[in-house]
C-alpha beads as a LAMMPS data file, in Angstrom:
LAMMPS data file: protein, C-alpha beads

303 atoms
302 bonds

1 atom types
1 bond types

-500.0 500.0 xlo xhi
-500.0 500.0 ylo yhi
-500.0 500.0 zlo zhi

Masses

1 110.0

Atoms # bond

1 1 1 20.218 -271.664 315.811
2 1 1 17.936 -271.211 312.824
3 1 1 20.039 -272.880 310.118
4 1 1 17.386 -272.036 307.514
5 1 1 18.968 -268.566 307.509
6 1 1 22.063 -270.143 305.918
7 1 1 20.066 -271.000 302.804
8 1 1 21.214 -269.026 299.807
9 1 1 24.600 -268.160 301.316
10 1 1 27.629 -269.187 299.265
11 1 1 29.844 -270.874 301.833
12 1 1 32.948 -272.167 300.088
13 1 1 34.738 -273.750 303.039
14 1 1 34.457 -274.631 306.705
15 1 1 35.890 -271.315 307.874
16 1 1 33.138 -269.389 306.087
17 1 1 30.542 -271.719 307.651
18 1 1 31.939 -271.044 311.127
19 1 1 31.769 -267.276 310.588
20 1 1 28.159 -267.544 309.442
21 1 1 27.287 -269.652 312.499
22 1 1 28.875 -267.049 314.797
23 1 1 26.433 -264.487 313.430
24 1 1 23.524 -266.830 314.197
25 1 1 24.907 -267.456 317.678
26 1 1 25.040 -263.733 318.437
27 1 1 21.466 -263.356 317.217
28 1 1 20.371 -266.223 319.485
29 1 1 21.890 -264.442 322.498
30 1 1 19.900 -261.319 321.744
31 1 1 16.680 -263.347 321.393
32 1 1 17.346 -265.228 324.665
33 1 1 18.099 -262.038 326.629
34 1 1 14.925 -260.430 325.311
35 1 1 12.809 -263.460 326.302
36 1 1 14.457 -263.609 329.741
37 1 1 13.516 -260.020 330.586
38 1 1 13.618 -259.530 334.352
39 1 1 13.423 -263.224 335.222
40 1 1 16.493 -264.150 337.301
41 1 1 16.166 -267.930 337.279
42 1 1 18.270 -268.562 334.150
43 1 1 19.714 -265.157 333.149
44 1 1 22.343 -264.957 330.413
45 1 1 25.889 -264.538 331.792
46 1 1 28.701 -263.830 329.346
47 1 1 31.107 -265.581 331.717
48 1 1 29.120 -268.827 331.496
49 1 1 29.244 -269.775 327.846
50 1 1 30.043 -273.125 326.249
51 1 1 29.864 -272.198 322.601
52 1 1 28.594 -275.026 320.363
53 1 1 28.435 -273.811 316.797
54 1 1 28.346 -276.880 314.560
55 1 1 25.895 -279.234 316.326
56 1 1 23.023 -277.582 314.495
57 1 1 24.365 -278.621 311.090
58 1 1 25.079 -282.267 312.014
59 1 1 22.840 -285.310 311.801
60 1 1 20.781 -286.340 314.830
61 1 1 23.524 -288.686 316.007
62 1 1 26.801 -290.180 314.890
63 1 1 27.291 -293.947 314.628
64 1 1 30.487 -295.777 313.707
65 1 1 29.059 -298.720 311.779
66 1 1 31.549 -301.384 312.851
67 1 1 31.571 -300.661 316.587
68 1 1 27.818 -300.062 316.801
69 1 1 26.843 -303.411 315.283
70 1 1 29.660 -305.512 316.746
71 1 1 28.870 -304.325 320.286
72 1 1 25.193 -305.231 319.804
73 1 1 26.161 -308.599 318.288
74 1 1 28.428 -309.436 321.205
75 1 1 25.910 -308.317 323.819
76 1 1 23.172 -310.425 322.225
77 1 1 25.439 -313.484 322.269
78 1 1 26.099 -313.006 325.969
79 1 1 22.430 -312.332 326.745
80 1 1 21.238 -315.458 324.933
81 1 1 23.883 -317.633 326.593
82 1 1 22.596 -316.689 330.084
83 1 1 26.114 -316.436 331.518
84 1 1 26.696 -314.028 334.383
85 1 1 30.414 -313.382 333.972
86 1 1 32.634 -312.611 330.985
87 1 1 36.388 -312.207 330.551
88 1 1 36.937 -309.422 328.040
89 1 1 40.127 -308.584 326.171
90 1 1 40.350 -305.016 324.922
91 1 1 36.740 -304.287 323.902
92 1 1 35.095 -300.866 324.179
93 1 1 34.272 -299.935 327.770
94 1 1 31.697 -297.320 326.779
95 1 1 30.062 -299.647 324.251
96 1 1 30.179 -303.432 324.603
97 1 1 31.229 -303.612 328.263
98 1 1 28.623 -301.022 329.242
99 1 1 25.983 -303.169 327.505
100 1 1 27.013 -306.177 329.611
101 1 1 27.037 -304.249 332.874
102 1 1 23.551 -302.923 332.093
103 1 1 22.409 -306.565 331.786
104 1 1 23.966 -307.252 335.214
105 1 1 26.672 -309.430 333.663
106 1 1 29.926 -308.931 335.548
107 1 1 33.066 -308.406 333.483
108 1 1 36.719 -309.080 334.170
109 1 1 38.605 -306.769 331.848
110 1 1 42.071 -307.845 330.665
111 1 1 44.444 -305.227 329.261
112 1 1 48.173 -304.571 329.082
113 1 1 47.590 -300.949 330.124
114 1 1 46.646 -299.894 333.668
115 1 1 43.045 -299.091 334.610
116 1 1 42.427 -297.127 337.807
117 1 1 38.648 -296.643 337.841
118 1 1 36.381 -298.553 340.217
119 1 1 33.081 -299.498 338.566
120 1 1 30.472 -301.813 340.060
121 1 1 30.487 -305.159 338.287
122 1 1 33.782 -304.461 336.485
123 1 1 36.982 -306.176 337.611
124 1 1 40.401 -305.629 336.086
125 1 1 43.502 -307.775 335.591
126 1 1 46.545 -306.218 333.952
127 1 1 48.053 -308.805 331.641
128 1 1 49.698 -309.239 328.259
129 1 1 47.059 -310.895 326.079
130 1 1 49.819 -312.510 324.008
131 1 1 50.484 -314.912 326.903
132 1 1 48.118 -314.191 329.847
133 1 1 50.649 -315.808 332.157
134 1 1 48.845 -314.629 335.294
135 1 1 45.554 -316.299 334.242
136 1 1 45.129 -320.029 335.097
137 1 1 44.745 -322.448 332.192
138 1 1 41.273 -323.890 331.555
139 1 1 39.673 -321.207 333.749
140 1 1 37.637 -318.937 331.442
141 1 1 34.123 -320.016 330.463
142 1 1 33.214 -317.027 328.277
143 1 1 35.731 -314.770 326.534
144 1 1 35.116 -311.731 324.331
145 1 1 37.519 -309.635 322.293
146 1 1 35.908 -307.106 319.964
147 1 1 38.317 -305.228 317.706
148 1 1 41.448 -305.848 319.765
149 1 1 43.398 -308.855 318.474
150 1 1 44.249 -307.117 315.204
151 1 1 46.412 -304.654 317.177
152 1 1 48.507 -307.054 319.244
153 1 1 52.228 -306.892 318.568
154 1 1 52.136 -303.636 316.584
155 1 1 53.127 -301.364 319.480
156 1 1 50.106 -299.094 319.157
157 1 1 48.895 -299.709 322.703
158 1 1 52.292 -299.930 324.457
159 1 1 52.640 -303.643 323.713
160 1 1 56.022 -304.902 322.451
161 1 1 56.506 -305.379 318.713
162 1 1 55.767 -309.009 317.932
163 1 1 55.203 -310.206 314.374
164 1 1 53.156 -313.164 315.652
165 1 1 51.374 -311.235 318.406
166 1 1 47.886 -311.966 317.042
167 1 1 48.675 -315.670 316.775
168 1 1 50.109 -315.880 320.303
169 1 1 46.975 -314.187 321.662
170 1 1 44.695 -316.724 319.950
171 1 1 46.759 -319.598 321.317
172 1 1 46.641 -318.044 324.798
173 1 1 42.845 -317.880 324.637
174 1 1 42.742 -321.561 323.653
175 1 1 44.796 -322.497 326.722
176 1 1 42.830 -320.323 329.143
177 1 1 39.324 -321.354 328.005
178 1 1 37.389 -324.109 329.721
179 1 1 36.185 -327.035 327.645
180 1 1 32.649 -326.097 326.565
181 1 1 33.445 -322.395 326.794
182 1 1 32.647 -319.757 324.160
183 1 1 34.856 -317.133 322.538
184 1 1 33.360 -314.133 320.736
185 1 1 35.845 -312.317 318.515
186 1 1 35.766 -309.491 316.001
187 1 1 38.618 -308.396 313.729
188 1 1 38.868 -306.670 310.344
189 1 1 38.458 -309.224 307.553
190 1 1 39.184 -309.155 303.853
191 1 1 40.150 -311.303 300.920
192 1 1 43.767 -311.624 302.001
193 1 1 45.926 -311.122 305.079
194 1 1 47.634 -307.732 305.360
195 1 1 49.072 -305.377 307.970
196 1 1 48.292 -301.668 308.017
197 1 1 51.154 -300.639 310.295
198 1 1 50.860 -299.686 313.074
199 1 1 47.055 -299.422 313.223
200 1 1 45.900 -303.005 312.718
201 1 1 45.927 -306.191 310.664
202 1 1 43.268 -307.406 308.248
203 1 1 42.656 -311.174 308.158
204 1 1 41.326 -313.697 305.726
205 1 1 38.676 -315.318 307.986
206 1 1 40.188 -318.763 307.423
207 1 1 43.459 -317.523 308.957
208 1 1 41.723 -316.917 312.286
209 1 1 39.782 -320.192 312.323
210 1 1 42.853 -322.240 311.356
211 1 1 44.799 -321.052 314.409
212 1 1 42.002 -322.127 316.761
213 1 1 41.801 -325.711 315.499
214 1 1 41.559 -328.463 316.623
215 1 1 40.703 -327.587 320.230
216 1 1 38.343 -324.727 319.364
217 1 1 35.927 -324.770 316.435
218 1 1 34.061 -321.972 314.687
219 1 1 30.274 -322.337 314.708
220 1 1 29.240 -318.948 313.296
221 1 1 30.822 -316.349 311.008
222 1 1 29.274 -312.993 310.079
223 1 1 30.517 -309.637 308.873
224 1 1 29.221 -306.074 309.032
225 1 1 28.497 -304.177 305.831
226 1 1 25.749 -301.922 304.447
227 1 1 24.535 -301.121 307.985
228 1 1 23.647 -304.679 308.901
229 1 1 25.105 -307.939 310.183
230 1 1 25.471 -310.461 307.371
231 1 1 25.541 -314.021 308.738
232 1 1 27.342 -316.122 306.139
233 1 1 28.056 -319.435 307.841
234 1 1 26.831 -321.386 310.847
235 1 1 27.034 -324.925 312.175
236 1 1 29.889 -327.193 311.094
237 1 1 32.077 -324.635 309.299
238 1 1 35.002 -325.844 307.183
239 1 1 38.092 -323.829 306.273
240 1 1 37.167 -324.157 302.592
241 1 1 33.819 -322.501 303.380
242 1 1 35.621 -319.527 304.894
243 1 1 37.996 -319.288 301.940
244 1 1 34.997 -319.101 299.628
245 1 1 33.337 -316.388 301.725
246 1 1 36.589 -314.414 301.834
247 1 1 36.475 -314.029 298.041
248 1 1 33.179 -312.149 298.368
249 1 1 34.204 -309.745 301.132
250 1 1 34.340 -306.014 300.307
251 1 1 37.783 -304.545 299.719
252 1 1 38.374 -301.477 301.900
253 1 1 41.582 -299.457 301.576
254 1 1 43.737 -299.694 304.728
255 1 1 40.979 -301.586 306.512
256 1 1 38.533 -304.459 306.256
257 1 1 34.933 -305.305 306.996
258 1 1 34.288 -306.158 310.645
259 1 1 34.277 -309.943 310.914
260 1 1 32.347 -311.608 313.747
261 1 1 33.453 -315.060 314.956
262 1 1 31.715 -317.335 317.494
263 1 1 33.900 -320.229 318.749
264 1 1 33.417 -323.135 321.162
265 1 1 36.167 -325.153 322.844
266 1 1 35.809 -328.938 322.549
267 1 1 39.231 -330.277 323.568
268 1 1 41.686 -329.503 326.335
269 1 1 44.661 -327.561 324.975
270 1 1 48.083 -329.164 325.031
271 1 1 50.814 -327.062 326.664
272 1 1 53.383 -325.379 324.397
273 1 1 55.952 -327.912 323.069
274 1 1 53.890 -330.758 324.580
275 1 1 54.469 -333.055 321.627
276 1 1 58.252 -332.532 321.718
277 1 1 58.363 -333.120 325.478
278 1 1 56.316 -336.299 325.120
279 1 1 58.625 -337.566 322.353
280 1 1 61.702 -336.954 324.522
281 1 1 60.113 -338.835 327.432
282 1 1 59.216 -341.784 325.199
283 1 1 62.751 -341.953 323.830
284 1 1 64.159 -341.770 327.372
285 1 1 61.814 -344.554 328.522
286 1 1 62.784 -346.739 325.560
287 1 1 66.488 -346.209 326.236
288 1 1 65.975 -346.982 329.918
289 1 1 64.164 -350.228 329.074
290 1 1 66.993 -351.251 326.794
291 1 1 69.510 -350.421 329.534
292 1 1 67.646 -352.668 331.977
293 1 1 67.511 -355.488 329.435
294 1 1 71.254 -355.224 328.834
295 1 1 71.905 -355.231 332.595
296 1 1 69.952 -358.452 333.162
297 1 1 71.445 -360.041 330.047
298 1 1 74.952 -359.493 331.508
299 1 1 73.940 -360.923 334.872
300 1 1 72.490 -364.044 333.204
301 1 1 75.633 -364.429 331.072
302 1 1 77.992 -364.285 334.093
303 1 1 75.799 -366.381 336.401

Bonds

1 1 1 2
2 1 2 3
3 1 3 4
4 1 4 5
5 1 5 6
6 1 6 7
7 1 7 8
8 1 8 9
9 1 9 10
10 1 10 11
11 1 11 12
12 1 12 13
13 1 13 14
14 1 14 15
15 1 15 16
16 1 16 17
17 1 17 18
18 1 18 19
19 1 19 20
20 1 20 21
21 1 21 22
22 1 22 23
23 1 23 24
24 1 24 25
25 1 25 26
26 1 26 27
27 1 27 28
28 1 28 29
29 1 29 30
30 1 30 31
31 1 31 32
32 1 32 33
33 1 33 34
34 1 34 35
35 1 35 36
36 1 36 37
37 1 37 38
38 1 38 39
39 1 39 40
40 1 40 41
41 1 41 42
42 1 42 43
43 1 43 44
44 1 44 45
45 1 45 46
46 1 46 47
47 1 47 48
48 1 48 49
49 1 49 50
50 1 50 51
51 1 51 52
52 1 52 53
53 1 53 54
54 1 54 55
55 1 55 56
56 1 56 57
57 1 57 58
58 1 58 59
59 1 59 60
60 1 60 61
61 1 61 62
62 1 62 63
63 1 63 64
64 1 64 65
65 1 65 66
66 1 66 67
67 1 67 68
68 1 68 69
69 1 69 70
70 1 70 71
71 1 71 72
72 1 72 73
73 1 73 74
74 1 74 75
75 1 75 76
76 1 76 77
77 1 77 78
78 1 78 79
79 1 79 80
80 1 80 81
81 1 81 82
82 1 82 83
83 1 83 84
84 1 84 85
85 1 85 86
86 1 86 87
87 1 87 88
88 1 88 89
89 1 89 90
90 1 90 91
91 1 91 92
92 1 92 93
93 1 93 94
94 1 94 95
95 1 95 96
96 1 96 97
97 1 97 98
98 1 98 99
99 1 99 100
100 1 100 101
101 1 101 102
102 1 102 103
103 1 103 104
104 1 104 105
105 1 105 106
106 1 106 107
107 1 107 108
108 1 108 109
109 1 109 110
110 1 110 111
111 1 111 112
112 1 112 113
113 1 113 114
114 1 114 115
115 1 115 116
116 1 116 117
117 1 117 118
118 1 118 119
119 1 119 120
120 1 120 121
121 1 121 122
122 1 122 123
123 1 123 124
124 1 124 125
125 1 125 126
126 1 126 127
127 1 127 128
128 1 128 129
129 1 129 130
130 1 130 131
131 1 131 132
132 1 132 133
133 1 133 134
134 1 134 135
135 1 135 136
136 1 136 137
137 1 137 138
138 1 138 139
139 1 139 140
140 1 140 141
141 1 141 142
142 1 142 143
143 1 143 144
144 1 144 145
145 1 145 146
146 1 146 147
147 1 147 148
148 1 148 149
149 1 149 150
150 1 150 151
151 1 151 152
152 1 152 153
153 1 153 154
154 1 154 155
155 1 155 156
156 1 156 157
157 1 157 158
158 1 158 159
159 1 159 160
160 1 160 161
161 1 161 162
162 1 162 163
163 1 163 164
164 1 164 165
165 1 165 166
166 1 166 167
167 1 167 168
168 1 168 169
169 1 169 170
170 1 170 171
171 1 171 172
172 1 172 173
173 1 173 174
174 1 174 175
175 1 175 176
176 1 176 177
177 1 177 178
178 1 178 179
179 1 179 180
180 1 180 181
181 1 181 182
182 1 182 183
183 1 183 184
184 1 184 185
185 1 185 186
186 1 186 187
187 1 187 188
188 1 188 189
189 1 189 190
190 1 190 191
191 1 191 192
192 1 192 193
193 1 193 194
194 1 194 195
195 1 195 196
196 1 196 197
197 1 197 198
198 1 198 199
199 1 199 200
200 1 200 201
201 1 201 202
202 1 202 203
203 1 203 204
204 1 204 205
205 1 205 206
206 1 206 207
207 1 207 208
208 1 208 209
209 1 209 210
210 1 210 211
211 1 211 212
212 1 212 213
213 1 213 214
214 1 214 215
215 1 215 216
216 1 216 217
217 1 217 218
218 1 218 219
219 1 219 220
220 1 220 221
221 1 221 222
222 1 222 223
223 1 223 224
224 1 224 225
225 1 225 226
226 1 226 227
227 1 227 228
228 1 228 229
229 1 229 230
230 1 230 231
231 1 231 232
232 1 232 233
233 1 233 234
234 1 234 235
235 1 235 236
236 1 236 237
237 1 237 238
238 1 238 239
239 1 239 240
240 1 240 241
241 1 241 242
242 1 242 243
243 1 243 244
244 1 244 245
245 1 245 246
246 1 246 247
247 1 247 248
248 1 248 249
249 1 249 250
250 1 250 251
251 1 251 252
252 1 252 253
253 1 253 254
254 1 254 255
255 1 255 256
256 1 256 257
257 1 257 258
258 1 258 259
259 1 259 260
260 1 260 261
261 1 261 262
262 1 262 263
263 1 263 264
264 1 264 265
265 1 265 266
266 1 266 267
267 1 267 268
268 1 268 269
269 1 269 270
270 1 270 271
271 1 271 272
272 1 272 273
273 1 273 274
274 1 274 275
275 1 275 276
276 1 276 277
277 1 277 278
278 1 278 279
279 1 279 280
280 1 280 281
281 1 281 282
282 1 282 283
283 1 283 284
284 1 284 285
285 1 285 286
286 1 286 287
287 1 287 288
288 1 288 289
289 1 289 290
290 1 290 291
291 1 291 292
292 1 292 293
293 1 293 294
294 1 294 295
295 1 295 296
296 1 296 297
297 1 297 298
298 1 298 299
299 1 299 300
300 1 300 301
301 1 301 302
302 1 302 303
């Protein structure tokens, strides 16, 4: 449609724009029919119309800044690591996962919801990411989770309400990762922690890194703003460094900038309540030793 014909028209709202575009559409039909003439290869048929009125007044393409850049960031990390398999938790199938499959990297997708499609290179395990009980510990070499952990425990995606859902999911990843494995994560970040119920949470970056210590350390932190990836920290990153960066992050109402975290696991995770169990066993062993000493002391006394 020749949108230049809209110039000079006073269109006060969207409804008036639609009416003006309908006029252009009708004119285009007349032009097409005239050009077609007696050619029967692609004749106009009023019963075969898929009316698209507004595409002509849109930009060449639409890009959601956060998803576009985070999916590229994650795919580049995987490409440069040369791994051939990734466990993914809740990332975009049409974006990030499609990038990986195009690079012939196989993906095992983990989600609490069912997934019925069969796609070459894509495997699926239905699991609750807040525990991943059906995934063996120390089994995942590379894990990705782009814009998913901020939702866990808020009920948005059929998961149960759990105030600490995000924290349980991070701890589950720690247990399931192999030593030497990498974890690529994105979540909304801001100057302070907040929940925007029931859409998502926004995290101070230090909050995320703190939950991964000491077994898993952060070696790169970036965030997306102004249509680019801003790499703030890399190498040996301290919590104080993240707190300082957090103070400079843009404040976005009901949301945050997209934070990008690259982690590596250095230590084997201890099972839940390991320290308490170990303490109980030590106390039991000490009591048992004392019981044996008392037993032999009595035998010596009466001998």
